[in-house]
C-alpha positions, 0 to 999 in steps of 0.5 A: 239721582244715581246712588253712585253720585254720592261720592263725599263722606260727611259727618253730621254733628249735633251740639250736646253742650247743654248750655255750658260755655264750651261747644261739645259736638257729637256725631249724629250720622256719617253718610255718603253725599253729593256736594254741589255749589249753589246755583240758580236762585240760591246763587243769587241769594248767596251773591246778595249776601256776599257769601261764596261758601254756600253748598247743597249736600244731597243725602239719602233721606234721614230724619232728625237733621236741623239747623242746629247741627253742622257738617264736617267734610273730610274730617276738617273740624276747623272748617265746618259747614253750618246747616242754613235751612231746614233740610228739603225732601225734593220730591216728598218721596223720603228718598233724598234729602237736600241740606243747604249749608255754608262754610264757617271759616 
């Protein structure tokens, strides 16, 4: 992948509510990402679950991202993406990270 393909600015947030009744989201990282729709096997799994909002964000490798976090694209906090699976290092090279997410409307 070329660095120029990272053309979306996203914010990864973590919930810091500590058990209180209301969610308090804080910025974990703001990074450049490539966004693509689910394809291949992922597309068919999403179709089976009747989900058309599955996407994959590819970012430069970053430690600490997990399924308890969410992604905000273009500052749209009303429609965040939930991280649906543990991020994947596709080449085990600690260069790129693929984050599978789903829009929560």
